Every structure is written in structure tokens, then in C-alpha cells.
A tleap script that builds the chain and sets N, CA, C and O, in Angstrom:
source leaprc.protein.ff14SB
mol = sequence {
  NMET ASN LEU LYS VAL LYS THR THR ILE ALA
  SER GLY ASP ASP LEU GLU ILE VAL SER GLU
  ASP LEU SER GLU ARG GLY VAL ARG LEU ARG
  PHE GLU SER HIE GLY LEU ALA TYR VAL LEU
  GLY ASN GLN ASP GLU LEU PRO MET GLU ILE
  PHE PRO GLU GLU LYS VAL PRO SER VAL ASN
  VAL GLN ALA ARG LEU ILE TRP ALA PHE THR
  PRO VAL ASN GLY ARG VAL VAL SER GLY TRP
  GLU PHE LEU ASP LEU LYS CGLY
}
set mol.1.N position { 0.935 -1.387 0.333 }
set mol.1.CA position { -0.193 0.131 0.164 }
set mol.1.C position { 0.641 1.456 -0.213 }
set mol.1.O position { 1.704 1.851 0.266 }
set mol.2.N position { 0.227 1.746 -0.729 }
set mol.2.CA position { 1.078 3.486 -0.710 }
set mol.2.C position { 0.164 4.262 0.017 }
set mol.2.O position { -1.034 3.997 0.113 }
set mol.3.N position { 0.519 4.861 0.336 }
set mol.3.CA position { -0.371 5.634 1.749 }
set mol.3.C position { 0.944 7.224 2.142 }
set mol.3.O position { 2.138 7.282 2.433 }
set mol.4.N position { 0.214 7.903 1.998 }
set mol.4.CA position { 1.269 9.038 3.077 }
set mol.4.C position { 1.475 9.093 4.690 }
set mol.4.O position { 0.966 8.845 5.783 }
set mol.5.N position { 2.400 9.510 4.131 }
set mol.5.CA position { 2.893 9.623 6.213 }
set mol.5.C position { 3.772 10.331 6.544 }
set mol.5.O position { 4.954 10.172 6.238 }
set mol.6.N position { 3.198 11.443 7.394 }
set mol.6.CA position { 3.974 12.491 7.759 }
set mol.6.C position { 4.803 12.390 9.085 }
set mol.6.O position { 4.123 11.771 9.903 }
set mol.7.N position { 5.709 12.669 9.478 }
set mol.7.CA position { 6.150 11.875 10.702 }
set mol.7.C position { 6.797 13.190 11.043 }
set mol.7.O position { 6.465 14.160 10.362 }
set mol.8.N position { 7.595 13.335 11.920 }
set mol.8.CA position { 8.399 15.345 13.044 }
set mol.8.C position { 10.045 13.788 13.116 }
set mol.8.O position { 10.162 12.649 13.567 }
set mol.9.N position { 11.037 14.925 12.260 }
set mol.9.CA position { 12.434 13.931 12.199 }
set mol.9.C position { 12.925 14.197 13.460 }
set mol.9.O position { 12.164 14.851 14.174 }
set mol.10.N position { 14.385 13.749 14.109 }
set mol.10.CA position { 15.198 14.326 15.165 }
set mol.10.C position { 15.048 15.476 15.544 }
set mol.10.O position { 14.637 16.012 16.573 }
set mol.11.N position { 15.657 15.994 14.026 }
set mol.11.CA position { 15.711 17.728 13.644 }
set mol.11.C position { 14.656 18.613 14.720 }
set mol.11.O position { 14.933 19.681 15.267 }
set mol.12.N position { 13.398 17.844 14.840 }
set mol.12.CA position { 12.385 18.668 14.527 }
set mol.12.C position { 11.383 19.120 13.212 }
set mol.12.O position { 10.164 19.258 13.314 }
set mol.13.N position { 11.897 19.249 12.395 }
set mol.13.CA position { 11.343 19.205 10.690 }
set mol.13.C position { 10.397 18.465 10.913 }
set mol.13.O position { 10.328 17.639 11.823 }
set mol.14.N position { 8.876 18.911 9.380 }
set mol.14.CA position { 8.055 17.310 9.236 }
set mol.14.C position { 8.550 17.337 8.347 }
set mol.14.O position { 9.032 18.321 7.786 }
set mol.15.N position { 8.535 15.649 7.831 }
set mol.15.CA position { 9.009 15.520 6.552 }
set mol.15.C position { 7.832 13.958 6.223 }
set mol.15.O position { 7.539 13.163 7.116 }
set mol.16.N position { 7.456 13.873 5.117 }
set mol.16.CA position { 6.144 13.201 4.558 }
set mol.16.C position { 7.384 11.950 3.382 }
set mol.16.O position { 8.541 11.895 2.966 }
set mol.17.N position { 6.327 11.324 3.349 }
set mol.17.CA position { 7.393 9.833 3.176 }
set mol.17.C position { 5.942 9.139 2.412 }
set mol.17.O position { 4.820 9.574 2.670 }
set mol.18.N position { 6.225 7.837 1.305 }
set mol.18.CA position { 5.092 7.297 1.173 }
set mol.18.C position { 5.204 5.570 1.735 }
set mol.18.O position { 6.248 5.129 2.217 }
set mol.19.N position { 4.662 5.211 1.664 }
set mol.19.CA position { 4.688 3.776 2.243 }
set mol.19.C position { 4.663 3.148 1.417 }
set mol.19.O position { 4.160 3.459 0.337 }
set mol.20.N position { 5.378 1.716 1.763 }
set mol.20.CA position { 5.408 0.890 0.638 }
set mol.20.C position { 4.607 -0.489 1.279 }
set mol.20.O position { 4.422 -1.488 0.584 }
set mol.21.N position { 4.154 -0.392 2.725 }
set mol.21.CA position { 3.916 -2.066 2.585 }
set mol.21.C position { 3.304 -1.057 4.455 }
set mol.21.O position { 3.726 -0.255 5.287 }
set mol.22.N position { 1.890 -2.047 4.068 }
set mol.22.CA position { 0.658 -2.096 6.099 }
set mol.22.C position { 0.992 -2.492 6.594 }
set mol.22.O position { 2.215 -2.602 6.505 }
set mol.23.N position { 0.329 -3.102 7.591 }
set mol.23.CA position { -0.233 -4.209 8.270 }
set mol.23.C position { -0.561 -3.514 9.252 }
set mol.23.O position { -0.483 -2.286 9.234 }
set mol.24.N position { -1.010 -4.244 10.334 }
set mol.24.CA position { -1.913 -3.502 12.142 }
set mol.24.C position { -0.720 -3.705 12.442 }
set mol.24.O position { -0.356 -2.555 12.691 }
set mol.25.N position { 0.578 -4.659 12.674 }
set mol.25.CA position { 1.383 -4.539 13.420 }
set mol.25.C position { 2.131 -3.744 12.717 }
set mol.25.O position { 2.978 -3.723 13.610 }
set mol.26.N position { 2.873 -2.643 11.418 }
set mol.26.CA position { 3.571 -2.103 11.480 }
set mol.26.C position { 3.790 -1.653 9.666 }
set mol.26.O position { 2.683 -1.922 9.199 }
set mol.27.N position { 4.510 -1.219 8.717 }
set mol.27.CA position { 5.362 -0.225 8.543 }
set mol.27.C position { 6.452 0.199 7.545 }
set mol.27.O position { 7.498 0.796 7.799 }
set mol.28.N position { 5.977 -0.248 6.311 }
set mol.28.CA position { 7.342 0.037 5.410 }
set mol.28.C position { 7.680 1.197 5.232 }
set mol.28.O position { 6.662 1.821 4.931 }
set mol.29.N position { 8.729 1.989 5.252 }
set mol.29.CA position { 9.353 3.012 4.184 }
set mol.29.C position { 10.082 3.331 3.722 }
set mol.29.O position { 11.068 3.516 4.435 }
set mol.30.N position { 10.208 3.581 2.574 }
set mol.30.CA position { 11.395 4.442 1.954 }
set mol.30.C position { 11.191 5.714 2.329 }
set mol.30.O position { 10.222 6.465 2.442 }
set mol.31.N position { 12.812 5.784 2.557 }
set mol.31.CA position { 13.122 7.190 2.712 }
set mol.31.C position { 14.155 7.696 1.180 }
set mol.31.O position { 15.282 7.311 0.867 }
set mol.32.N position { 13.473 8.419 0.656 }
set mol.32.CA position { 14.299 9.077 -0.614 }
set mol.32.C position { 15.576 9.547 -0.789 }
set mol.32.O position { 16.543 9.113 -1.415 }
set mol.33.N position { 15.389 10.520 -0.115 }
set mol.33.CA position { 16.923 11.825 -0.043 }
set mol.33.C position { 16.962 12.197 1.688 }
set mol.33.O position { 17.052 13.405 1.902 }
set mol.34.N position { 16.914 11.461 2.721 }
set mol.34.CA position { 17.374 11.119 3.897 }
set mol.34.C position { 17.949 10.377 4.362 }
set mol.34.O position { 17.345 9.311 4.485 }
set mol.35.N position { 19.145 10.399 4.811 }
set mol.35.CA position { 19.639 8.820 5.741 }
set mol.35.C position { 18.803 9.009 7.166 }
set mol.35.O position { 18.384 9.943 7.849 }
set mol.36.N position { 18.817 7.421 7.203 }
set mol.36.CA position { 18.142 7.248 8.998 }
set mol.36.C position { 18.899 7.999 9.720 }
set mol.36.O position { 18.445 9.050 10.173 }
set mol.37.N position { 19.872 7.705 9.905 }
set mol.37.CA position { 20.693 8.601 10.859 }
set mol.37.C position { 20.187 10.237 11.239 }
set mol.37.O position { 19.860 10.634 12.357 }
set mol.38.N position { 20.227 11.055 9.945 }
set mol.38.CA position { 19.485 12.296 9.802 }
set mol.38.C position { 17.619 12.213 10.181 }
set mol.38.O position { 17.000 13.267 10.035 }
set mol.39.N position { 16.943 11.124 10.584 }
set mol.39.CA position { 15.765 10.986 10.472 }
set mol.39.C position { 15.850 10.401 12.174 }
set mol.39.O position { 15.387 11.014 13.135 }
set mol.40.N position { 16.371 9.429 12.215 }
set mol.40.CA position { 16.397 9.706 14.143 }
set mol.40.C position { 17.146 9.693 14.671 }
set mol.40.O position { 17.417 8.880 15.554 }
set mol.41.N position { 17.750 10.593 14.318 }
set mol.41.CA position { 19.646 11.217 15.401 }
set mol.41.C position { 19.679 9.857 16.372 }
set mol.41.O position { 20.111 8.765 16.002 }
set mol.42.N position { 19.088 10.179 17.799 }
set mol.42.CA position { 19.384 9.306 18.673 }
set mol.42.C position { 18.524 8.787 19.484 }
set mol.42.O position { 18.668 8.520 20.677 }
set mol.43.N position { 17.160 8.580 18.466 }
set mol.43.CA position { 15.824 7.654 19.502 }
set mol.43.C position { 15.689 6.408 18.196 }
set mol.43.O position { 15.957 6.304 16.999 }
set mol.44.N position { 15.267 5.825 18.985 }
set mol.44.CA position { 15.145 4.528 17.908 }
set mol.44.C position { 13.219 5.007 17.488 }
set mol.44.O position { 12.524 4.346 16.715 }
set mol.45.N position { 12.868 5.937 18.041 }
set mol.45.CA position { 11.105 5.610 17.388 }
set mol.45.C position { 10.948 7.480 16.832 }
set mol.45.O position { 11.156 8.690 16.921 }
set mol.46.N position { 10.377 6.236 16.224 }
set mol.46.CA position { 9.101 8.256 15.685 }
set mol.46.C position { 7.501 7.891 15.847 }
set mol.46.O position { 6.813 6.876 15.741 }
set mol.47.N position { 7.240 9.615 16.239 }
set mol.47.CA position { 5.644 9.582 15.405 }
set mol.47.C position { 5.209 9.917 14.324 }
set mol.47.O position { 5.662 10.950 13.831 }
set mol.48.N position { 4.436 9.337 13.778 }
set mol.48.CA position { 4.059 8.969 12.914 }
set mol.48.C position { 2.794 9.301 12.696 }
set mol.48.O position { 2.010 9.122 13.628 }
set mol.49.N position { 2.045 10.133 10.806 }
set mol.49.CA position { 0.763 10.113 10.964 }
set mol.49.C position { 0.594 9.732 9.744 }
set mol.49.O position { 1.158 10.161 8.738 }
set mol.50.N position { -0.589 8.505 9.886 }
set mol.50.CA position { -0.811 7.408 8.139 }
set mol.50.C position { -2.387 8.713 7.882 }
set mol.50.O position { -2.936 9.611 8.521 }
set mol.51.N position { -2.514 8.061 6.616 }
set mol.51.CA position { -3.737 8.856 5.605 }
set mol.51.C position { -3.557 7.633 4.764 }
set mol.51.O position { -2.698 7.236 3.977 }
set mol.52.N position { -5.409 6.905 5.520 }
set mol.52.CA position { -5.671 5.808 4.543 }
set mol.52.C position { -6.266 6.727 3.173 }
set mol.52.O position { -5.726 6.768 2.068 }
set mol.53.N position { -6.984 7.131 3.409 }
set mol.53.CA position { -7.843 7.664 2.389 }
set mol.53.C position { -7.965 9.073 2.526 }
set mol.53.O position { -7.302 9.788 3.278 }
set mol.54.N position { -8.907 9.433 1.706 }
set mol.54.CA position { -8.748 11.040 1.137 }
set mol.54.C position { -10.465 11.617 2.638 }
set mol.54.O position { -10.597 12.531 3.452 }
set mol.55.N position { -11.338 10.417 2.204 }
set mol.55.CA position { -12.113 10.628 3.052 }
set mol.55.C position { -12.094 10.063 4.571 }
set mol.55.O position { -12.851 10.635 5.356 }
set mol.56.N position { -11.323 9.025 5.047 }
set mol.56.CA position { -10.860 8.562 5.948 }
set mol.56.C position { -10.031 8.900 7.332 }
set mol.56.O position { -8.837 8.762 7.068 }
set mol.57.N position { -10.176 9.219 8.453 }
set mol.57.CA position { -9.784 10.414 9.081 }
set mol.57.C position { -8.059 9.706 9.671 }
set mol.57.O position { -8.023 8.670 10.335 }
set mol.58.N position { -6.704 10.519 9.260 }
set mol.58.CA position { -5.485 9.101 9.981 }
set mol.58.C position { -5.951 8.886 10.604 }
set mol.58.O position { -7.050 9.249 11.023 }
set mol.59.N position { -4.682 7.642 11.114 }
set mol.59.CA position { -4.050 7.426 12.324 }
set mol.59.C position { -2.982 8.033 12.897 }
set mol.59.O position { -2.175 8.774 12.336 }
set mol.60.N position { -2.997 7.785 13.728 }
set mol.60.CA position { -1.196 8.375 14.708 }
set mol.60.C position { -0.758 7.587 15.133 }
set mol.60.O position { -1.472 7.020 15.960 }
set mol.61.N position { 0.259 7.152 14.973 }
set mol.61.CA position { 0.667 5.889 16.074 }
set mol.61.C position { 2.800 6.531 15.934 }
set mol.61.O position { 3.385 7.335 15.207 }
set mol.62.N position { 3.299 5.475 17.224 }
set mol.62.CA position { 4.429 5.798 17.731 }
set mol.62.C position { 5.017 4.622 17.594 }
set mol.62.O position { 5.052 3.853 18.555 }
set mol.63.N position { 5.540 4.307 16.458 }
set mol.63.CA position { 6.644 3.421 15.596 }
set mol.63.C position { 7.819 3.026 16.035 }
set mol.63.O position { 8.239 4.046 16.582 }
set mol.64.N position { 9.231 1.608 16.245 }
set mol.64.CA position { 10.563 1.731 16.421 }
set mol.64.C position { 10.583 1.609 15.071 }
set mol.64.O position { 9.901 1.934 14.099 }
set mol.65.N position { 11.822 0.900 15.387 }
set mol.65.CA position { 12.579 1.229 13.830 }
set mol.65.C position { 12.790 -1.103 14.703 }
set mol.65.O position { 12.906 -1.689 15.780 }
set mol.66.N position { 12.699 -1.394 13.220 }
set mol.66.CA position { 13.165 -2.832 13.701 }
set mol.66.C position { 14.425 -3.371 12.351 }
set mol.66.O position { 15.385 -4.121 12.525 }
set mol.67.N position { 14.069 -2.807 11.272 }
set mol.67.CA position { 14.948 -3.072 10.959 }
set mol.67.C position { 15.512 -1.994 9.104 }
set mol.67.O position { 14.608 -1.223 8.781 }
set mol.68.N position { 16.247 -1.974 8.514 }
set mol.68.CA position { 16.666 -1.478 8.159 }
set mol.68.C position { 17.550 -1.474 6.865 }
set mol.68.O position { 18.676 -1.692 7.313 }
set mol.69.N position { 17.658 -1.343 5.491 }
set mol.69.CA position { 18.733 -1.326 4.477 }
set mol.69.C position { 18.772 -1.042 3.482 }
set mol.69.O position { 17.847 -1.356 2.732 }
set mol.70.N position { 19.846 -0.330 3.033 }
set mol.70.CA position { 20.482 0.101 1.588 }
set mol.70.C position { 19.931 -0.716 0.354 }
set mol.70.O position { 20.667 -1.679 0.141 }
set mol.71.N position { 19.211 -0.664 -0.245 }
set mol.71.CA position { 19.118 -1.683 -1.663 }
set mol.71.C position { 20.011 -1.033 -2.422 }
set mol.71.O position { 20.655 -0.179 -1.814 }
set mol.72.N position { 20.387 -1.245 -4.195 }
set mol.72.CA position { 22.164 -1.155 -4.979 }
set mol.72.C position { 21.444 0.774 -5.114 }
set mol.72.O position { 22.100 1.780 -5.385 }
set mol.73.N position { 20.178 0.689 -4.855 }
set mol.73.CA position { 20.233 2.567 -5.882 }
set mol.73.C position { 20.145 3.738 -4.329 }
set mol.73.O position { 19.541 4.809 -4.378 }
set mol.74.N position { 20.680 3.365 -3.395 }
set mol.74.CA position { 21.268 3.908 -2.477 }
set mol.74.C position { 20.098 4.145 -1.678 }
set mol.74.O position { 20.341 4.599 -0.560 }
set mol.75.N position { 18.370 3.873 -2.089 }
set mol.75.CA position { 17.651 5.099 -0.603 }
set mol.75.C position { 17.650 3.914 0.855 }
set mol.75.O position { 18.209 2.825 0.986 }
set mol.76.N position { 17.063 4.438 1.477 }
set mol.76.CA position { 16.963 3.637 2.988 }
set mol.76.C position { 15.633 2.913 3.015 }
set mol.76.O position { 14.707 3.722 2.973 }
set mol.77.N position { 15.242 1.657 3.071 }
set mol.77.CA position { 14.423 0.653 2.620 }
set mol.77.C position { 14.387 0.527 4.350 }
set mol.77.O position { 15.520 0.358 4.799 }
set mol.78.N position { 13.162 0.582 5.538 }
set mol.78.CA position { 13.179 0.345 6.598 }
set mol.78.C position { 11.994 -0.354 6.998 }
set mol.78.O position { 11.032 -0.230 6.241 }
set mol.79.N position { 11.834 -1.144 8.141 }
set mol.79.CA position { 10.632 -1.720 9.299 }
set mol.79.C position { 10.428 -0.929 10.318 }
set mol.79.O position { 11.433 -0.509 10.891 }
set mol.80.N position { 8.901 -0.457 10.885 }
set mol.80.CA position { 8.925 -0.040 11.718 }
set mol.80.C position { 7.118 -0.528 12.548 }
set mol.80.O position { 5.936 -0.589 12.207 }
set mol.81.N position { 8.108 -0.803 13.954 }
set mol.81.CA position { 6.517 -1.559 14.080 }
set mol.81.C position { 5.943 -0.477 15.326 }
set mol.81.O position { 6.669 0.416 15.762 }
set mol.82.N position { 4.337 -0.733 15.891 }
set mol.82.CA position { 3.512 -0.007 15.727 }
set mol.82.C position { 3.775 -0.184 17.577 }
set mol.82.O position { 3.743 -1.331 18.023 }
set mol.83.N position { 4.010 0.932 18.503 }
set mol.83.CA position { 4.529 0.953 19.632 }
set mol.83.C position { 2.212 1.270 20.739 }
set mol.83.O position { 1.631 0.728 21.679 }
set mol.84.N position { 1.845 2.520 19.637 }
set mol.84.CA position { 1.049 3.286 20.225 }
set mol.84.C position { 0.188 3.558 18.813 }
set mol.84.O position { 0.424 4.332 17.885 }
set mol.85.N position { -0.817 2.685 19.009 }
set mol.85.CA position { -2.168 3.420 18.316 }
set mol.85.C position { -3.050 4.355 18.783 }
set mol.85.O position { -3.535 4.415 19.913 }
set mol.86.N position { -3.228 5.073 17.861 }
set mol.86.CA position { -4.545 6.148 18.425 }
set mol.86.C position { -4.871 6.594 17.285 }
set mol.86.O position { -4.068 7.087 16.493 }
set mol.87.N position { -6.862 6.379 16.971 }
set mol.87.CA position { -7.425 6.745 15.677 }
set mol.87.C position { -7.961 5.416 14.746 }
set mol.87.O position { -8.456 5.601 13.634 }
savepdb mol mol.pdb
quit
């Protein structure tokens, strides 16, 4: 599922990304232009707002990084586990 996801990164800036996959337990995200260290800073959790569809309310979650790798193309692909699901 390619859904819009908004998060606040370590620097306090907002970042909008697109999910690659979504389940009831977590989400897979691809970061095109930012490294994971830039996004996370010294934390391993991020707040996320996920937008399922236009007429469906967004869902707020706290998610923890579970895995990450960098494919040949240089983009970071990462898996996040939902810790706190609201909405």
C-alpha cells in the first residue's frame, strides 16, 4: 500500500514520505533523500500520522525501527513496528 505518512524527525522538522507496505502491526517505509541517521538522530522511535484514504481520518502512531537496509539504488528501506496506535 502506498499511503502518505507524515512524521517529525530528530531535528524537529516535518517529513512526508510514502509507505511501501502496511499491516496492523507495522509499516515499511522508503526514505529517498534522507539517511536514517538524519531522520532518527539518537532515538529509535518516531511519531507518525498515516493517511489511509481521502475521506478516512488519519491514524496517529508511535513506531519503533525494527530493521533497515540500503539497496543498490541508495535509498533506505526500513521496517517499523507500531507501539501506540491512536485513531
